[in-house]
C-alpha positions in Angstrom: -9.9 -7.5 35.5 -11.0 -7.4 39.1 -8.5 -10.1 40.2 -5.7 -8.1 38.5 -6.7 -5.0 40.4 -6.7 -6.9 43.7 -3.2 -8.2 43.1 -1.7 -4.8 42.1 -3.6 -2.5 44.5 -3.8 -3.1 48.2 -6.8 -0.9 48.9 -7.0 -1.5 52.7 -10.7 -0.6 52.3 -13.5 -2.3 54.2 -17.2 -1.9 53.7 -18.6 -1.0 57.1 -22.3 -0.1 56.5 -25.0 0.2 53.9 -28.0 2.5 53.5 -30.8 1.5 51.0 -33.5 4.1 50.2 -36.5 3.2 48.1 -37.8 6.0 45.8 -40.6 6.5 43.3 -40.3 9.1 40.5 -43.6 9.5 38.5 -43.8 9.6 34.8 -44.9 12.7 32.8 -47.8 10.6 31.6 -48.7 6.8 32.0 -46.8 4.6 29.5 -48.7 1.7 28.0 -47.3 -1.6 27.2 -48.6 -5.1 26.4 -48.9 -6.2 30.1 -49.9 -3.0 31.8 -49.0 0.6 32.4 -45.9 2.2 33.8 -46.9 5.2 35.9 -43.5 5.8 37.4 -40.1 4.4 38.4 -39.6 2.6 41.7 -35.9 2.1 42.5 -33.7 1.6 45.5 -30.7 3.9 45.9 -27.7 2.3 47.7 -24.9 4.0 49.6 -22.0 1.8 50.7 -19.8 3.2 53.4 -16.1 2.3 53.9 -13.7 2.7 56.8 -11.7 5.2 54.8 -14.6 7.6 54.2 -15.2 6.7 50.6 -19.0 6.3 49.9 -20.0 4.3 46.8 -23.5 4.7 45.3 -25.6 2.2 43.4 -29.1 1.8 42.1 -31.3 -1.2 41.4 -34.8 -2.4 40.8 -37.6 -2.4 43.4 -38.5 -0.9 46.7 -39.3 -2.5 50.1 -38.5 -6.0 49.0 -35.1 -4.9 47.6 -34.3 -3.1 50.9 -35.2 -6.2 52.9 -33.0 -8.3 50.6 -30.1 -5.9 51.0 -30.4 -6.1 54.7 -30.6 -9.9 54.7 -27.4 -9.9 52.5 -25.3 -7.8 54.8 -23.2 -10.7 56.0 -22.1 -11.2 52.4 -20.5 -7.8 52.0 -20.1 -5.9 55.3 -16.4 -6.2 56.2 -15.4 -7.1 52.7 -12.9 -5.3 50.5 -14.9 -3.7 47.6 -12.0 -4.6 45.2 -12.7 -8.3 45.8 -15.7 -8.5 43.5 -15.1 -12.1 42.5 -15.4 -13.2 46.1 -18.5 -11.0 46.5 -20.2 -12.5 43.5 -19.3 -16.1 44.6 -20.8 -15.5 48.0 -24.0 -14.0 46.6 -24.4 -16.9 44.1 -23.8 -19.5 46.8 -26.2 -17.8 49.2 -28.9 -17.6 46.5 -28.6 -21.3 45.9 -28.2 -22.6 49.4 -30.7 -20.6 51.5 -34.4 -20.4 51.5 -34.3 -16.6 51.4 -33.9 -15.8 47.8 -31.8 -12.7 47.1 -32.6 -11.5 43.6 -29.8 -11.1 41.1 -30.6 -7.3 40.8 -29.7 -6.9 44.5 -26.2 -8.1 43.7 -26.1 -5.7 40.7 -26.8 -2.7 43.0 -24.2 -3.6 45.6 -21.6 -4.4 42.9 -22.4 -1.0 41.2 -21.6 0.8 44.5 -18.4 -1.2 44.8 -17.3 -0.2 41.4 -18.0 3.4 42.3 -15.8 3.0 45.4 -13.0 1.5 43.2 -13.1 4.4 40.8 -13.1 7.0 43.6 -10.2 5.2 45.3 -8.1 5.2 42.1 -9.4 8.7 41.2 -10.4 7.5 37.8 -13.7 7.4 35.9 -15.2 4.0 35.8 -14.8 3.6 32.1 -11.1 3.9 32.6 -11.1 1.2 35.3 -13.2 -1.1 33.0 -10.6 -0.9 30.2 -10.9 2.5 28.7 -13.5 4.4 26.6 -14.0 3.5 23.0 -16.2 6.6 22.9 -17.0 9.5 25.2 -20.5 10.1 23.9 -23.1 7.2 23.8 -25.9 7.4 21.2 -29.5 6.8 22.3 -32.6 5.8 20.4 -35.8 7.8 21.0 -38.0 5.4 23.0 -41.6 6.0 22.1 -44.6 4.6 24.0 -48.3 4.9 23.5 -49.5 6.9 26.5 -52.6 7.6 28.4 -53.3 11.3 29.0 -52.1 12.7 32.3 -54.3 14.8 34.6 -52.5 18.0 33.4 -53.1 17.1 29.7 -49.7 15.6 28.8 -49.4 12.4 26.7 -52.4 10.7 25.1 -50.5 9.3 22.1 -52.6 6.6 20.4 -51.9 6.9 16.6 -48.9 7.0 14.3 -49.3 10.7 13.9 -49.3 11.1 17.7 -46.0 9.3 17.9 -44.5 11.3 15.1 -45.6 14.5 16.9 -44.1 13.3 20.2 -40.8 12.5 18.5 -40.7 16.1 17.1 -41.4 17.3 20.7 -38.4 15.3 22.0 -36.2 16.7 19.3 -37.3 20.2 20.1 -36.9 19.7 23.9 -33.3 18.6 23.6 -32.3 20.4 20.5 -31.2 17.2 18.7 -32.1 14.6 16.2 -31.9 10.9 17.3 -30.5 8.1 15.2 -33.9 6.5 15.3 -36.8 5.3 17.4 -37.9 2.3 19.4 -41.6 1.7 19.2 -43.1 0.1 22.3 -46.2 -1.8 21.0 -48.4 -4.7 21.8 -51.1 -2.3 22.8 -53.4 -1.9 19.8 -54.3 -4.1 16.8 -51.0 -5.3 15.2 -52.0 -3.8 11.8 -52.6 -0.4 13.4 -49.1 -0.6 15.0 -47.6 -1.6 11.7 -48.8 1.7 10.4 -46.5 3.5 12.8 -43.5 1.7 11.3 -44.6 2.8 7.9 -45.1 6.4 9.0 -41.6 6.7 10.5 -39.9 5.1 7.5 -41.7 7.4 5.1 -41.1 10.4 7.2 -37.4 10.0 7.9 -36.0 7.9 5.1 -33.8 4.8 4.8 -31.0 5.7 7.2 -33.3 6.2 10.2 -33.3 3.3 12.6 -36.6 1.7 13.7 -37.0 -0.9 16.4 -40.2 -2.5 17.4 -41.1 -4.2 20.7 -44.5 -5.9 21.3 -43.3 -7.5 24.6 -44.3 -11.0 23.6 -47.9 -10.0 22.9 -48.4 -11.8 19.6 -49.0 -15.4 18.7 -46.5 -17.1 16.4 -49.1 -16.8 13.6 -49.6 -13.1 14.1 -45.9 -12.5 14.5 -45.1 -14.1 11.1 -48.0 -12.4 9.4 -47.2 -8.9 10.6 -43.4 -9.2 10.4 -43.5 -10.4 6.8 -45.3 -7.2 6.0 -42.8 -5.2 8.1 -39.8 -6.6 6.2 -40.1 -3.9 3.4 -39.6 -1.2 6.0 -36.0 -2.4 6.9 -36.5 -2.6 10.6 -33.3 -2.7 12.7 -34.7 -5.5 14.9 -37.9 -6.6 16.6 -37.7 -7.4 20.3 -39.8 -10.3 21.6 -42.7 -10.4 19.1 -43.9 -13.6 20.6 -43.3 -15.5 23.9 -40.9 -18.5 24.6 -37.8 -19.6 22.7 -39.8 -22.1 20.7 -42.2 -19.4 19.4 -39.2 -17.1 18.6 -37.5 -19.9 16.7 -40.6 -20.5 14.6 -40.9 -16.8 13.8 -37.2 -16.3 13.0 -37.3 -19.2 10.5 -40.1 -17.5 8.6 -39.0 -13.9 8.5 -36.0 -11.9 7.4 -36.0 -9.4 10.4 -33.4 -9.8 13.2 -35.0 -10.8 16.5 -33.8 -9.7 19.9 -35.0 -10.7 23.4 -35.2 -9.5 26.9 -37.8 -12.1 27.9 -36.7 -15.4 26.5 -33.0 -15.3 27.3 -32.5 -13.9 30.8 -29.6 -16.1 32.1 -26.5 -17.8 30.7 -27.9 -21.3 30.7 -30.5 -20.3 28.0 -28.0 -18.9 25.5 -26.7 -22.2 24.0 -30.3 -23.4 23.6 -31.3 -20.1 21.9 -28.3 -20.4 19.6 -29.0 -24.1 18.7 -32.7 -23.2 18.0 -31.7 -20.2 15.9 -34.3 -18.3 17.9 -32.6 -14.9 18.3 -30.0 -12.7 16.7 -29.5 -10.4 19.7 -29.6 -10.3 23.5 -30.9 -7.4 25.6 -28.3 -6.6 28.3 -29.9 -5.2 31.5 -27.3 -4.0 34.0 -29.6 -5.0 36.8 -31.2 -8.3 35.7 -27.9 -9.8 34.5 -26.4 -9.1 37.9 -24.1 -6.1 37.4 -20.9 -5.1 35.5 -18.9 -8.3 36.1 -21.6 -10.6 34.8 -22.5 -8.2 32.0 -18.9 -8.3 30.9 -19.2 -12.0 30.8 -22.4 -11.7 28.8 -20.7 -9.5 26.2 -17.9 -12.1 25.8 -20.4 -15.0 25.4 -22.4 -13.1 22.9 -19.3 -12.3 20.9 -18.3 -16.0 20.9 -21.7 -17.0 19.5 -21.9 -13.9 17.2 -25.0 -12.6 18.9 -25.6 -8.9 18.9 -25.9 -6.9 22.2 -28.3 -4.1 22.9 -28.9 -2.3 26.2 -32.3 -2.8 27.7 -34.0 -0.1 29.7 -36.3 -0.6 32.7 -36.8 3.0 33.8 -33.4 3.8 35.2 -32.7 6.9 37.3 -29.4 8.8 37.1 -27.1 6.5 39.0 -27.9 3.5 36.7 -27.9 5.7 33.7 -24.3 6.7 34.5 -23.4 3.0 35.0 -24.8 2.2 31.6 -22.9 5.0 30.0 -19.6 3.8 31.4 -20.3 0.2 30.5 -21.3 0.9 26.9 -18.4 3.4 26.5 -15.9 0.7 27.5 -17.3 -2.1 25.4 -16.8 -1.5 21.7 -18.7 -4.7 20.8 -21.9 -2.9 21.8 -22.7 -0.9 18.7 -26.5 -0.4 19.0 -27.9 2.8 20.4 -29.2 2.6 23.9 -32.8 2.4 25.0 -33.9 4.8 27.8 -37.0 5.8 29.7 -35.1 8.8 31.0 -37.0 11.5 29.1 -40.4 10.3 30.5 -39.5 10.7 34.2 -40.2 14.0 35.8 -37.2 14.0 38.2 -34.1 12.3 39.4 -31.9 11.8 42.5 -28.6 13.1 41.2 -27.2 16.6 41.5 -26.8 17.2 37.7 -29.4 15.4 35.7 -28.7 13.9 32.3 -29.9 15.4 29.0 -29.6 14.3 25.4 -27.0 16.3 23.4 -26.7 17.0 19.7 -27.0 13.7 17.8 -29.2 12.2 20.5 -26.1 11.3 22.7 -25.3 11.4 26.3 -21.9 12.4 27.5 -20.1 9.8 29.7 -19.3 11.3 33.1 -15.5 12.1 33.6 -15.5 12.3 37.4 -14.1 9.5 39.6 -16.2 6.3 39.8 -19.6 6.7 38.3 -19.0 10.4 38.1 -22.4 11.4 39.5 -23.4 12.3 43.1 -26.7 11.9 45.0 -28.6 15.1 45.8 -29.9 14.2 49.3 -32.8 16.7 49.1 -34.0 15.1 45.9 -33.5 11.6 47.4 -35.6 12.6 50.3 -38.3 14.1 48.1 -38.7 11.0 46.0 -38.5 8.7 49.1 -41.4 10.7 50.6 -43.3 10.2 47.3 -42.6 6.5 47.5 -44.0 6.4 51.1 -47.1 8.2 50.1 -47.8 6.6 46.7 -46.2 3.2 47.1 -44.4 1.1 44.5 -45.2 1.2 40.8 -46.7 -2.1 39.7 -46.4 -2.1 35.9 -48.5 -5.2 35.5 -51.7 -3.3 36.1 -53.8 -0.9 34.1 -55.8 1.5 36.3 -58.0 2.5 33.4 -59.0 -1.1 32.8 -59.5 -2.5 36.4 -61.0 -5.8 35.2 -58.3 -6.4 32.6 -56.1 -9.5 33.1 -52.7 -9.5 31.3 -52.3 -12.6 29.2 -49.7 -13.7 26.7 -50.3 -13.8 23.8 -52.8 -11.0 23.5 -53.2 -11.3 19.7 
């Protein structure tokens, strides 16, 4: 795709500068998961400047370390044509292997996202069109539900199945919609207590309501088999990472009739053939940042289709720029049929001018503007940059309410 564009369009564009701004956007209330608490979203917002006045925007994981890595990587993309993404990816991969300074793959993802935005703006086409066309213009989302600590202003505090049911009702009321289902983030309480939440949602919403379950590797193989065998009767869509390591996942999958997905055991291409041979997973979680951007994610979809693995889109607290990127990517890849995960409804702000909202049916509309179709609001960007400077980065592997707690896998 990229090489064809390069041959047919002489862009004459050159990247001349980059600005990377770290931001932190707090959560409405602290989200609990098996290895800590998510109190907010720390991300780096990228602006790529070209010699023709087109500015591409991107977003990726992390704060100060990401900014330092972007500055270190400048020789790889300053002076480059943003259309020549194959060359950009090769340079990043070579640099990551050959030099002591390790540039994380998510840095490449942020730079590449901004390049795609430039390409779309140059061609005056929405990104889904550049990627091959939209199979759908509205992307369905699952309602992502966490157990939460209560915030200082009294929000959150969910710790029981009834609490989660009530919060789901609040989400539906807030957005005036019903979702296709829920994803339950677990691994926090006793597994039998968390199983009750699955039972509660199935009994409340019937057989066509999708239920996903994600303990984030918190359970031993024995606990996983014992609990998932009981969960089978509730017709769960899939369980993500009930236990840790491919060997553990393989042992569980051989013993239960629930599809297993992963965002922890398969995180690079080299691990996919092993996972297939071991029959450890049925699905792979695609993360637009941790798989290295659109080009490598397109490769992941192709590999998954070859091995007949499902693809679902993983969320790690994206702001609006990355949310737009996910919408374009999913819209242009009909192989991705599972509703998308998102933390978006938990975050109290964003950096884009017109923030996203769920529509009727629990969908988000794919932006129609050129490139990503969203723009940075510089006042919001500065607001959350100042919050980042005063509050620092969110470290989700800590629990402020349990200062002596040490995260360990498995927990149960």
